[in-house]
N, C-alpha and C positions, 0 to 999 in steps of 0.2 A: 410173978414173972411171966411174960409170955412161951410159949411152947416154941422149942426151934424146930425148923423143918429138917428130915432126914434126906439129905442129898445123895441120892441112889446114883446120880451120875457121877459123882466124885471119884469112885471105887471102878465104875463100869459106864464108860460113855456108849458102849453097844447096846445097855438095856434099854428098849425103846416102849415098856411098858410096865406098872406094877399097880398093885391094889393099894388104895389109902382111905381114911378117912377123914372126913371133913372137919376140922377143926373151929373154923369161924368164916361168916361170910359178912362182906363189908362193901361199901360202895369202890374202896379201892383193887377188891379182888376176895380171890377164895383160898384160906389156907387150909393146907393139907399137913397129915401127920407125917408123910414122905411124898418123894416124887420122884421122877425121871427127867421132869422139865429143867432146863438149865435158865437160871433166873440172870436177865441180862447184866451184864459187870464186865469191868476189864477191858472195854472195847466190843465184846462179842455180844451179839444181838440175841434176846433171849428166846426160846422154843415158844413154836404155836404148838396146838394138837387138840385133843380132846379128852373131856371128860364123860364116863359113860357111867349111868347109874343102874342096878340091879334090876330096875322096872322098865329100863330102855332109854332113859332120857339120856340127850346127848346135848353136852355144853361146849361150844367150839372155843378154843383159847386162842385170843387175838395176840399176846404176849405173854412173859412170864418176867416178873421183876422183882425186886427186892423190898421189904417194908422198911421204913426208917431205921430200924434198930439193926439191918444189916444180918439179922439171924434168921426171920420169917422169910417166906416166900410166898407173892402172891400171883395165885394164876388169874390173868385179868381175860373174863368173859365179853366174848363177842356182843355187840347190843340188844341181839335178839334172842341170847340163850336163856333157857328155862332155868327157873330159881331153884338153889340149893339151899340146904341148912345144916347146921351141925348135926354131926354124927350119921350123916349119910355115907355111905359105901361105894367106892368109885373107883373105876379103871382108870388110870390115866396111861394116854399115850399118845407119843409126840409123832411130829410129821418127821418122819425118819428120812426121807431123801433130804428135806430141808436141812436137817441137824446133821447128815453127813458131810455137805457140803461147808457148811460151818467147820467141822472137826478138819476136813481136808485143808481149809485156807487158813485156820487158826495155827496150826503143826506149820504150813509154808510160813507163815510170819516168823516162826521162831528160827525156820532156817535163815530166812533173808535176814534178820536181825544177826545171825553169825558172820556173814560176809561183809556186816556193817559194822566195826566193833567200835561203836559209840553210844553215849547214853541216848537212850530213847524216850521220847517225850511223849506219847500217845500213839492210839492205834485205833482202828476200826474194823469191825468184821462184819459183813451181810453175806447172805447165802451165793452171791455172784460177784462178789469184788472185795478185797481187804487191802487197807491200807498202814504204813506204819511212820510215824515220824522220828526223824532224827535230829539230836543236837549236833548241827554241822555246819557251821559259818560258811565254807567254802567246801562246793562239791566237785568231785571228778567222777561222779556217779556215771554209769553208761549203760543206758537199758539193753542192749543187745548183749554186753559183757555179763550183767546181772541175771539176765534171763538163761543163759549158757551155765553159769556157776550154779543158780538154784536148780535147776532142772539135772545136773549132775549130782547134787545132793539129792533130791528126791529118788534120781534113778540106781542110788547105791542101796536103796532098801534097808534103811538102818531101823532097826527097833526102836519103839518111843515105848518108855517106860516112865512109872509113877513112882517117887518115893517121897517118906518124910521126916521132917527133920524139926527138932526144936527150934525156937525163938531164939535162944541161947545162941544154938549152932549157927544160925544164920547170920546173927549178930558178928561171931569169929568171921564171916566170909561174906561180908558185904560187896565183893565184886559181883556176886552172885545176882545182886538185883540190877537189871538191865535199865528198869524205867524210872527216872527222877520222880521222886514225891510218894513211890509205890510203898506201901507199909503192910503187913498183915494186919485181917483184923484184930482189934482188942482182944483180949482174954482167949486168943488162939492158942491152945496146948502143943498143936503140932503145926508146921506148914507143908503146902504141898507142892513138892519140886517136880517138874516135868523135864527128863534128862533123854537125848537123842547123842549116846556113847560118841566122844570125840567130836562132836558138832557144838550142843548148845545143852546147857544145863541152867535153869532158873524157876524160881517161885512162879506158880500159875495155878488158877483155879478153873482155868476154860477147861473145855471137853478137846481130846485130840484122836488123831487115828494112831492104829497099834504100830504102824510100819512108815516109813516117810515113801513108799513106792505107791500107797494108797492115795497120794495126793493127785498123781497124774500131771499131765505136762499143764504148764503155766508159762504166763509171758509177764514180764513186767511193762506195762502201759504207759505210765505216766511218771515221771519227777519234777517235783515242782518245788519252787523256791515259796514258803509260806511266810517266812518272816527272815531278818538278817542271820539268825542263827538256827532255822527250821528248815528240814527239807523234808518232803512226802515223797514216801515211794509207793505205787499201786500197783498191785497183781491180780491177774485176772487168769480164771482158766484158760486154756490155749484152745 
């Protein structure tokens, strides 16, 4: 059975580097025994960064994605990157400025979702903009009102915490799952829960800031009707 990559970002989203061993190299990417690079999933973009060997070779990472088994993480090198081989020791380093923007916007979407208490149908988070889609046939949403409410939640400077529960505990609390069709990976013994006390609590594998105040000022810039029952809300840094 293929080795599972240890996800160092699960417990500490602020860890921007670690040491790792190359497990395998293929056309799809480089597998490591552990990583600080978040793999693209749940709407959040994958991390970019570098892998640096002991002899000074630097592999620039264009993306980080999951392999088909959803257990192994593939670090996708830029086209001109030097070749690595299994057994190489490397320092993994993320582009922290980019990652922090993703963290801020991902937490922001949790706040935004708390203001619109209907099922979520999808989301997308890039370093400069984020969007969340709601199962909302009729919309009375207002950009200015949502912007004001969102910034009030940000300015409350509420801590953001990580909890873990079992699949059985999640099954007993189905309302925790906001996204339609979302389910924890098969074989998972614990499920990661992101909580903003008094505001939001839901399963999430993404990276988040430690306090809502860290998000900074934002603005709801667009509300779109994507289908008869779908409304998309777009948020950007102000």
